[in-house]
N, C-alpha and C positions, 0 to 999 in steps of 0.2 A: 800358448802356441797352438795354431790350428794346422792340423795335418789334413791334406786333401787328397782324394783319389778320384780320378775320372775314368769311366769306362766308355769305350767307343766300339762301334760295330761296323763291319763292312762285308760285302759279298753281293751276289746276284739277288738274293732275297732280303737283303738288309740286315739279317741277323746270322749270317753264316759263320763269321769269325769275329772275335772280340780282341781288343787289347786294352791294357790299363796303363794310365800314366800317373806318376806320383811326383814327377818333376817336369818343368817345361821342356818340350822336345823340339820346338821351332821358335824362331825369333819373332814371327809375325802373330803369334797368339792363337793359332788354329787349335793347338792342343795344350793350352795353358792349364796349369794346375800347380800344386806345390805347397810348401809350408809358408805360413804367414804369422809373424809375430804381432800380437795385438792384446790389449787389455780386455777385449770383448770376444766371447766365444762365437765362432761361426755356427749358423744353424743349417746352412746348405752350402755345398761346394760351388765354386766358381770355375766352370769348365769352359775350355775354348769351343768354338763353334764347329770344329771339324773342318773338312775341306770339300764337302759335297759328296765325295765317294765314301768318306768315313764320317760317321755322325755320332754325337754323344748319346748315351743312354742314361738319362737322369735317374731312373729307378735303381740302377746298379752303382751310381756314383755316390760318394759320401764324404763326410768330414768328421774329424774327431778333435775336440779341444782338450789340450793337456794343461794342467796347472803348472805354473812356474815354481810352486813350493812343494 
């Protein structure tokens, strides 16, 4: 199981405020993230693109693979 966390920023200077998603928050994929069941561990998170005013911060986003056993 792969747990994903995506961090986004917004504000006048681009990094004024942050928010974190661990579950999808919109149906259109702008803030996509969440848990994925797979036999292969993720090495990087798959984050949504944001919406132009709110942008992903790849350095602060991450994934953690958990064993099923």
